[in-house]
PLY file of the C-alpha trace (Angstrom):
ply
format ascii 1.0
element vertex 80
property float x
property float y
property float z
element edge 79
property int vertex1
property int vertex2
end_header
20.06 -19.87 15.47
17.15 -18.08 13.68
16.26 -14.42 14.08
12.62 -13.45 14.69
11.13 -11.06 12.53
10.99 -7.62 13.62
7.78 -5.89 13.51
8.84 -3.35 10.84
9.69 -6.96 8.78
6.42 -7.75 9.27
4.23 -4.43 8.46
6.57 -4.77 5.38
5.65 -8.01 4.46
2.17 -7.88 4.45
2.30 -4.36 2.68
4.03 -6.48 -0.24
1.05 -8.96 0.68
-1.90 -6.96 0.58
-1.07 -3.60 -1.15
-2.08 -2.29 2.27
-0.04 -0.12 5.25
-0.67 0.74 8.55
-3.04 3.46 8.05
-5.31 1.26 5.51
-5.97 -1.28 7.82
-6.55 1.59 10.48
-9.48 2.85 7.79
-10.59 -0.65 7.37
-11.25 -1.74 10.93
-12.99 2.11 11.32
-15.24 0.68 8.15
-16.03 -2.05 9.74
-16.94 -0.93 12.92
-13.92 -2.80 14.94
-12.77 0.69 15.92
-13.94 4.72 16.46
-10.91 7.59 16.30
-8.22 4.97 16.21
-9.40 3.73 19.12
-10.25 -0.39 19.10
-13.96 -0.20 20.46
-14.69 -2.46 23.92
-15.23 -5.73 23.25
-13.65 -6.48 20.16
-10.94 -9.55 20.22
-8.44 -10.21 18.69
-10.11 -13.28 17.40
-12.40 -10.98 15.42
-9.25 -8.93 13.85
-7.48 -12.46 12.93
-10.55 -13.90 11.46
-11.17 -10.84 9.19
-7.81 -10.58 8.43
-7.33 -14.28 7.30
-10.59 -14.36 5.76
-10.02 -11.29 3.80
-6.47 -10.97 2.98
-4.61 -14.69 3.68
-2.63 -13.06 6.79
-1.16 -16.00 8.48
-2.18 -15.55 12.14
1.44 -13.68 13.11
0.93 -11.46 10.30
-2.65 -10.89 11.41
-1.56 -10.35 15.39
0.63 -7.99 14.33
-2.07 -5.91 13.02
-4.28 -6.37 15.77
-1.21 -5.20 17.79
-0.76 -1.88 15.71
-4.95 -1.06 16.15
-4.70 -1.94 19.49
-2.56 0.83 19.60
0.40 -1.75 21.27
2.41 -0.87 19.05
3.14 1.57 15.91
4.85 2.55 12.72
8.33 2.95 14.60
8.34 -0.21 16.74
11.09 -2.69 16.19
0 1
1 2
2 3
3 4
4 5
5 6
6 7
7 8
8 9
9 10
10 11
11 12
12 13
13 14
14 15
15 16
16 17
17 18
18 19
19 20
20 21
21 22
22 23
23 24
24 25
25 26
26 27
27 28
28 29
29 30
30 31
31 32
32 33
33 34
34 35
35 36
36 37
37 38
38 39
39 40
40 41
41 42
42 43
43 44
44 45
45 46
46 47
47 48
48 49
49 50
50 51
51 52
52 53
53 54
54 55
55 56
56 57
57 58
58 59
59 60
60 61
61 62
62 63
63 64
64 65
65 66
66 67
67 68
68 69
69 70
70 71
71 72
72 73
73 74
74 75
75 76
76 77
77 78
78 79
């Protein structure tokens, strides 16, 4: 039976692939106008974040969605 990756495993893979940690992604999202004061701006859709991460960092959909969940506040660095 396959094991699903934990949220931490996703973050670790993203860090090893991009060299960026969650705080880096939060800063970049703010610089790109996706978020303000650590909160995603209203109207920012998951697809916009996913497209940015796929294009700029070559992340797959699942990893990009993990960063979206982080930026959206649904998950954090302590999530499993």
